[in-house]
N, C-alpha and C positions, 0 to 999 in steps of 0.2 A: 458268383464269380462270373467278372466282365469277360465280353468275349469280344474281340475287334476284327473286323474282316477288312483284308485291303481289296481292293478293288474287283477285278473280276477272279480272284484267286478262290475257289469253290472249298478248300479249307480253311477253318479258320483254330486257331491256336489261341488255347486259355494265357492271361496276361501270366500266372504265376509260374504255366509250364515253360513261358519263351524265358524267365528270370532266373527258372534252374538251369534251364539250357546253356544262359548264356554266361551262368556262372559266377560266383563273387566278384564285387566291384573289386579294380586293383589295389584301390587304398585299404582297401577291408583284408587283403590275402594276408599281410606278415601275421594279424593279431588269428586270423583263423588257424592257420599252418602252426603259430606257436601255441595257439591251443591246445590242438590234435597232438604237437609232439607232448606238449605237457601232461597229455592224458594213454597215450602210450609210453612214459615213461614211468608214469605211476602202474599203472598195469604191469608193463615187464619187471618191476622191480617185486612189486606184490606177489605176482606168479613166482618169483627166485625164492621170496624168504619162507614164504607161507607154501609148504608141499599140498595140504587140503585145496588151497587156492584152486590146483590147476582141474580141482576135480567137483570146484563148485562149477554154480552156473553160469558163474562171472569166467567162468574160462571159457565159456563157447566164444565171449568177445575177445578174448587176449588172442585165441586162437585165431581171430582174423586180422589182428594188429602185427604191425611188422614188429619184432626185438625178441621174440622168444622163440627159438631155435636151437637145432646145431646136437650134438651128442653130449656136447658138456651145457645142457640146456640152462642148467642153475647159473651156472656162473656167466656165461653169456646174456642170460639174459640181464641180469644185473648190469653186469658193465655197459649195455647199450642204454639199458634204462636209468642210470645213473650223467652216463654220456648225453643224451638227450636231456636228460633236465637240467643240466646245466646249459646245455643250448636252446632251450626253449624261448629264455629271456631275450637274448641276441637276435633270434628270429624277430620276437613282436615288436625289437627295437630297432630290423630293417638292417642290421649288423650284416655285411658284403663277407667278412670271416664265418662268421655263420651259415651263411645259405652256402657256401661254399663245402662244409664239414656236413651241411646237411644232405646235401646234393649226393653225395658220397656215401654215406652213412645208409641211407631211404633204399639205395638199389642193393647195395648189399644183405642189408637186412632182406628184404624181398626175397632174393636168391636162394638165401638161407631157411627162411621161411615155406619156400616152396621143395626143397630139399628134404625138411625134414617132416612137415605137415601133408604136402603133397595137396595145398589147399591154395585154388587160385584165389579166394577171396583176400586172404591177406596181402597175395603180391598186388593183386589190383588197386587194394586201399593205400598201400607203398605206393604204388605208381602214379596213384590219382595225386596224393601229396605232391610226388618228384615232380609231376606235371606242371599242378599250382607255382610252383619253386620255377620251370623252367619258362614256363610262358610269362610270368609277373615275376621276372630276374633284373627289371629295371626300377620295381619299388624296394630291392635289397641294392642300396647303395650308399650307404651309412657308413664313413670313416671309421678307422678305432678311434676311442677315446686315446688322451694322454696315456701312454703307460705312468700307472705309480710303483712307487716302491713298494710300498706293501699291499699289494695286490697278490701274488705268490705268497707271502706272510699268511694273507688272510684265509687265503683259498687252501692253504695248509692245513691252517689250524678249523675251518669250520669243517671241511670234506672230512680230516682226517675225524673231529668229535662226531659227523653226520655218520661215518664209515665204523667208529664203534658203535654206536647203536645200534644200525643196521647190522653190526657182527653179533651182538647181544642178539636179537630175533633169531638170526639165522641158527644161532648154537641152539638154542633156547625150543626152536619150532621142530623138535624131532624127539619132541621126551619120549617114543616108546623103544628108542632104539640106542639111546643116553643107557652106559652103561654106570651103574652105581648110581647115586645121587649130587653129584659133585656141587659145591656153594658158588655163590656169587665171584666169588676171587678166581675162582680156575675158572669159569667161563672169561671174564675180564683178561684172564692171563692168555687162556689159549686165542681169543680174538686177537689180542696184542701180536703173540705169536703169530696167527694165520693171518697178520697183514702183510707179516714181513717175507711168507713161505715158511715159515716152520711150525711140528706138528707140538700142538699145547696138550697140558694134561686131560681133555676131557675126550673120552673114547668112545666110539661109536660101532654098533652094530650094523650087519650087511654094507651097503652102498653108501651111504651116510656121513660115512667120515671124507669120503671122495669128495661128495656134493659138498658139505661143509668147506675142506679147505680150498677146494680150487674158488667158492665165492667168496670168501677172504683172500685169497691169493686175490683176486679181480679186484675187489676194494681197494686192496693196496696197491695194484700198481695203475688203478684211477689217479688215487691220492698223490703217486707219484709223478704221473705221466703231467697231468693238468698243472700242478705246481711248476715242475720244470720248464712247460711249455709258457705260464706267465711272468716265469722269470727271464726266459730268454728271447722272447718272443720277438720281432721289430719293432721299434721305438716308434712315437709317433708323436711328435714334440706340442709340450702342452703351451698353448698361448700363454703370453706375458707382452706387457705394457716396455717396446721396446726404446729406446732413446730417442730415436726419428720420430717413434709415436707421442714421446713424451710432450718432444718439440712442437708437434702438429698441435697438440692438444692447449697447450700454454697458448700457442695463437689464438686457438676459437677462443678459449677462453680470456683474454685480452681484448675480443670485440664483442663478444656475447657476455660474459662472464653472468650479468646483470639478469639476466634470467632467470636462472637457478640455485638457489642458493646453497646445493649441493653440488654444484661444476666441479668446483676445486677436489673433490674427494674423488673425482675422477683418475686420479695422478697417482693411486694409490699403485704399487709397484705389482700387486698381487692380482689387478685389472689387464685386462687386454681389451683393443680397438679395434673397431669396423668402422670403415670411413664412407661415406655418401661418395660416388662417382664424381660429382665434382670437388671433394675433398672439402665442403664448406659447412659438412657436421659429421658427427660420429657419435656412436654408442658404445660405452667402454660396460664391460660384463666379466664374470667371471664362472666359471663352470663348476660347481660339485653336486655330487652323486647323479648325474646326469641332469644335471639341470644350470640351462644355459640363462644367470641368473643379471640379469641388469638393474643399475641403480640408478633415480632419478632421470631427470628429460633427456634426452637427446643434446649433446654439446654441439654447438654454434647456428646456423641461419637456420629460422624456424622453417622455410620452404623448402630447404636442404634436407630438412628433418626425412622425409617419405624414403630419398634415397637411402639413407645409411640406416635406417628400420628395415627397408628393406634387405640389403646385406646383410645384417642381424641376423633375419629370418630364414635367408637362405642356407646360413653358417650353422644354423641350429637343423634345418633341414641335411645339411650334409654329413650331420653326424650324429642324427636323430639325436637330437637334446631337447630337452622340455623349453622352449622358451617361456621367460616370465620374468616379470620388471617390479622393482620394487622401489615404493617410495615416490613414484613420479606425481607431477603437479596434475589439478586439472586439465590445463591445455594439453599438458604429455599424455596424459592417457586419452585425449578426447584423437589426438594424431596417433598413437597409437593403435586402436580401437579401429579407426578407420583406415588405416594402411594394411592392418596387418590380420585384419579379422578376430584377434583376440576380446577378450572379456575385461572389465574392469569393475574394481570392487575396494570401496574407502575401506583404507589401513588402518586411519588414525591422524592425527595433526601436527603441524607444527607451529610451536610455539616463534611467532616473529616479533620482537618490541621495536616501535616507532620510535626512535632515540628524542628525535624534540618533543614527543609527546610524554615522555618517561619522567617520574618527577616521584619522589619520597614522601608529599605530603600526601594528606588526606585519610580517611580513616581504613580504607581499602588496602594501603602499605602500611598500617601500625605494626603490624609484624615485625616483618621486614625492616623498616625503619629503627625497632627498639632492637634487634638482634643486630644489627649494624652499629650500633652506638655502644652497644656494648662490648660489642669485641673490639671494637676504637678503641675505648675506656682501656682496654686490658693491654693496651702497648701495641695494636697492632698497626705498620703501615704497607699500602698497595703502591704498585707500580705497575703501568702498561703503557707497553713498548710493541714497538715493532721487531721481529726476530733479528733483522739488517742492525739497528741500532743496539746490540747487548755484545757485549765482549767475548772472547772464545771463552775464557774460564768461567765467566758467568752461561753462558749456552751449556757448557756442558755439563755444571752442577743439576742446570734445569732437565736437561735431559735423565740425566741417573734419578734425579726425584723422580720425574714421571715413570721410569721402566720400576723403579725400586716398590714407589707408592700405590703402585698396582692393586687391585684386589682380588685379582687371579691369578693364575700361572700363563694361561692363553691371552692375548692379546685380543682384546674384544672390539666387534665393530666392522662395517664394510660398509653402507651407504652413508651413513654421515660420521664416519670415523677415516682421516688421514692415516695414522698408523705409524707416524714418525713426529719429529720436533726437531727443527733446524737441518735440516739436509740443505745441500747446495741447489738455489732455486726456490727456496720457499722462502727467504727474506722479507717479502712483502705478509707474510703471516705476523699473528701478532699473539702478544704472551701476555698476563696479568699475570701476577705475584704477589704474594703475602709473606710481607717479612716480620719478624719480633727478635729481638736480640734476646741472646739467653744470657741468664743469673750470672751475676761475677762469679768469677771462680768456676764455673764449669768448662768443661772442653767444648771445644767446636764440632757440631755437628760435621758429619760431609756434606751438607748442602748449603754451609752456612748458616744465614739466617732464616732461609727460603722455608715458610711453613706449608705452603699451598699453590698450585700452579694451575693457570686453566689457559687453552692454548685457541686460537683462535685461527680458522682460513679467511681468506679475500672472498668477498662476494659482491665481483662488480668493483667498481671505484670507490661508492658509499657503503658499502655493509660488510661483513665479515658473519661467518658461519661456527659457532661451538663447535672444536674438534672435541676435546678432551677436558677432562676436570680431576685433578687429583690433588690427595692432601695427606699430610703426616698426619698419623692415626692421635699421635700425642697431641696434636694441638686443640685448641678449645673447637666445639660444636660451630657450624654457622661459617666454614671459612668459606664455603661456594657462595653464599648468597653474598658475601662484602662484597669477594672480587666479582660477581655478575653486576654488584651495582658501582662497585669500581670501575670497571669495565662501560658501563653504560654512560658513567660520567665523566669518564674519559674521552666515549669519542667524538664528539663535537671537537674535539682539538685534533683528532686525528682524521680529520674528514668522513667520519662516519655515522650515517642516518638510520642504519637500520640493522637488526642485530638478529641472527637467527639462532634459537636456545634449542634444547632439547627436542625429540619427537617424542609425542604422548599416544598409543598405541590404544585404539578405542576408544579415544578421547570423549566424542558424541556420547557413545554408550554410556560412560560413567556419567557423566553433564546429567543425562538425561534422567537415567535411572535412579537415583538419588533427590530429584524433586519429588515436590509434591505432585499426587496425584499418578504416577508413574506407574503400567501396568504391570502387572505379574510376570511376563513374556522378559519385559525389560529389567522389572527388578530380580527375574532371575539370572538373565545376561549378566547383570552388573557385579551378583553374586559370585558367579562364578570368575568375573576378570577379578573382585578384589582377590579369590582365591587363590588363583594360580599369580596374584601379584606377591606371594612369599616367594617366590622364585624368580620371577622376570619383572620387578619392578614395574608391574605396568600404572596401578595405581599411585605409588609413590613418585614416578615420574611428574604425573599429570600436576600433582599438587604441585609440585617442586616449580613447573612452569606457570601454574597459574598465581602463584605466589607475585608475580611480576606483570600483571593484567596485561597478556599480550594479544594480539588479535589471532584468531587461530587459521589457519592456512590448511586446506585438507590434502594427505595425501592416498592416494590408492598404489595397490596391487594390481597387476595385469595378467592376464593367464588365459589358457588356451580352451583347457575343461575343469569344470567341477569337480570332476575327479585329481582334476590333476594338483590341486589345492594343498592337501594333504603331503605330497612327494615336494612341492613348492615350499610351504612351511620348512619343513624339516631343512631342506634345502638353505633355507634362509637361514634357521637356527646353525646353522657348523658354517654359514658364512660370517655371523656377529659373533662367533665365539660360544653362544651359550651350550653346544653341544660338540666335544672332540672324539672324533673316532681316531687312534694311532695305535703303536704298541704301550703296553704298562709304560710306569714314569724310570723305573731304571734304564728299559731299552731307550727309551726316550733321552734321555738324559747321556747315554754313552754314543746313540745320534749326535747328538749337539757338540759331543766333547770332539767328535771326527771331522766335526763339520770346521771348529776353533780350530784344528790343526792345519789346514786347508789355507789358512789365511783370511786375511778381512774379505767379506763383501762388499760390491758393490753400494749395497744400500746399508750402511753398517746398522743405523737408528729405527730401520724398518722392522714390521714383525718380517719373518720368511715366510717367502710365499707356503701357501699350506698346500701338500699332493692331495690328488684326488683319490677317491676313495669308491669309483664307482666301477663299475667291473666293466671290463673291454666288451666283453661278448653280451 
């Protein structure tokens, strides 16, 4: 143990003792208190549910922790335990409302603990946690998350299911006092009755009936009160892209849009924007499951990127969101890591085709060349035009075709998808369509002779980036290859010199893992990616892009700590539409029907903004 002696002081205090007396570092207090509250909650619940727990050795620990007290000890302990458990996550996330609730709950618990146990130990522990919260109150300044319309419903379902499970444990934890031998159905009925304050079919001897009844009633009150609070709590507005933000972003893209192929996707309506103090740069983002998820590089002047990144990090800290960036370039990743202290990890590669170098000749393009020639002999023709050059009737057919040919009910895409076709302001986008006349005598289809659609967004003045690929499932295979070749062939006439295709996740691992001499670790990693490709099209997208002999531009994910990666990955899958959280399909259809009765929305052809699902506390 090291000793430090200060000048002429006769005493020497060990460094470890100094650290203990000084207390935890302020930034560690929320996690420390949150963990302590979680432990208190679990012990309170265990003490209430299991009668023998009070007589076990662990009861000596439970006695000195706040929560287990009062003449109705079981019911009160259960109530406090569940509330503390719901509160712990908000404390860890530095939420101001969670701090206020804890400051009220802890002294009440300490007073009741002393009145019931007459033990100063429990009071001191409760007051120690309270002192940490008060002294470090500046650490609990996070604003509430935007209120989700599904949060109250989710709370009712989850806490209701949990309460039924706890209720079954409570009903079954008094085997010596149960009259008769009630079956599972009677026990479940007793729990459901007890949650709403009625006596059920299970009878108990002595005082167990009161204990079970009060405990079940307390659980019912917890479910009801938390659901009502979440349904009617003060609303904090969700961040959305305003008309003024969109105007400013379009001005930045007009000057600096050539820097990043993902720049135009910042104009999605379900993203929000934070601007640098000078207004010369911006970062667009969306909040999903408590993750503040940006995509691509910041928009605007590179010299102003640090200011926009600083504003982004300040916004994340203000709400206690987890900051993350999906799909930034190498330059963007360097600026992000330097200015924010975050870390970066290569996520995959973007396929970029240089139009002057593209050709169908050569052995490498043989398969694509043969496929295109075969489809053309089948009577298909292609057209590549700007959206502004389309007639209103044809644009409407393309919109409906793109929506109806979508393979999933949920619109997918976030980092490399605009989510709309032909809105006002998007006249500089590009559309490639494949056409084939119907057989004579056949009734015309709802989309005319359109069989496939590709939509591109501008990438500066001389580039375009692929947005969506949709085709009629009854059309011949190879429609996407046909339209990509047609777009690359027509690009010089449109002033296009570079085209960004799909993003291939973990492309380098797939490519290196199949080469001769690849090690067992790399082969195993590639095997896992191939297995996951059954659901997420990892390998198929890589092979599809590779057909066109592109150059590969690495893309990165930027994150704070390694332990945040699972949460960021889940949020990214939600944002991209691979994971959907919400009500069952019949309720979702009912909700959409009510929305339709309210009249058209400002963005008629864009996907509706997805409600946030992160608990506010």
